Structure formats: structure tokens, C-alpha cells
C-alpha positions as CSV (number, residue, x, y, z in Angstrom):
1,X,-3.5,5.5,14.1
2,X,-1.1,8.4,13.8
3,X,-1.8,10.7,11.0
4,X,1.7,10.3,9.5
5,X,1.5,6.5,9.4
6,X,-2.1,6.7,8.0
7,X,-0.9,9.0,5.2
8,X,2.2,6.8,4.5
9,X,0.0,3.7,4.2
10,X,-2.5,5.4,1.9
11,X,0.2,6.8,-0.3
12,X,1.8,3.4,-0.7
13,X,-1.6,1.9,-1.6
14,X,-2.2,4.6,-4.2
15,X,1.2,4.6,-5.7
16,X,1.2,0.8,-5.9
17,X,-2.1,0.6,-7.6
18,X,-1.1,3.3,-10.1
19,X,2.2,1.5,-10.9
20,X,0.4,-1.9,-11.2
21,X,-2.2,-0.6,-13.6
22,X,0.3,1.4,-15.7
23,X,2.6,-1.6,-15.9
24,X,-0.3,-3.9,-17.0
25,X,-1.2,-1.5,-19.7
26,X,2.4,-1.5,-21.0
27,X,2.7,-5.3,-20.6
28,X,5.5,-5.1,-18.1
29,X,4.7,-7.9,-15.7
30,X,7.8,-7.6,-13.4
31,X,6.9,-3.9,-12.8
32,X,3.3,-4.9,-12.2
33,X,4.4,-7.3,-9.5
34,X,6.4,-4.6,-7.8
35,X,3.4,-2.3,-7.9
36,X,1.3,-5.0,-6.4
37,X,3.9,-5.6,-3.7
38,X,3.9,-1.9,-2.8
39,X,0.1,-1.8,-2.7
40,X,0.1,-4.8,-0.4
41,X,2.7,-3.3,1.9
42,X,0.5,-0.2,2.3
43,X,-2.4,-2.4,3.2
44,X,-0.3,-4.3,5.8
45,X,1.0,-1.1,7.3
46,X,-2.7,0.1,7.6
47,X,-3.7,-3.2,9.3
48,X,-0.7,-3.0,11.7
49,X,-1.7,0.5,12.8
50,X,-5.3,-0.5,13.2
51,X,-4.3,-3.5,15.4
52,X,-2.1,-1.2,17.5
53,X,-5.0,1.2,18.0
54,X,-7.3,-1.6,19.0
55,X,-5.0,-2.5,21.9
56,X,-4.7,1.1,23.0
57,X,-8.5,1.4,23.6
């Protein structure tokens, strides 16, 4: 996995989790859903890069 893609995936996961938790605390469910989607997108980006790396080996 390239360092840039790994950093981007991890950043999306962290930002998504932070937004989700803050939105839950403020009782903003639509914003919590957006945070969860961002976190999931980061996880999927990470999975995609790991799959690409497994084929390169």
C-alpha cells in the first residue's frame, strides 16, 4: 500500500469516527450518519489497497 493512500484511508477513518461520536453527543443523527459513511469509506479504501498489495506479491 502506498504511504499516501494509507494516510488518506486512516485520516478518513479518524475524521469519520470523530464526527460520528460528536454528532451522537449532540443528538444530530443525520450528521452521525455522514460520519459513519466517511469512516466506512476509509475502511473500504484500506481494504482496496490491501487487496491490490496481495496481488502484487
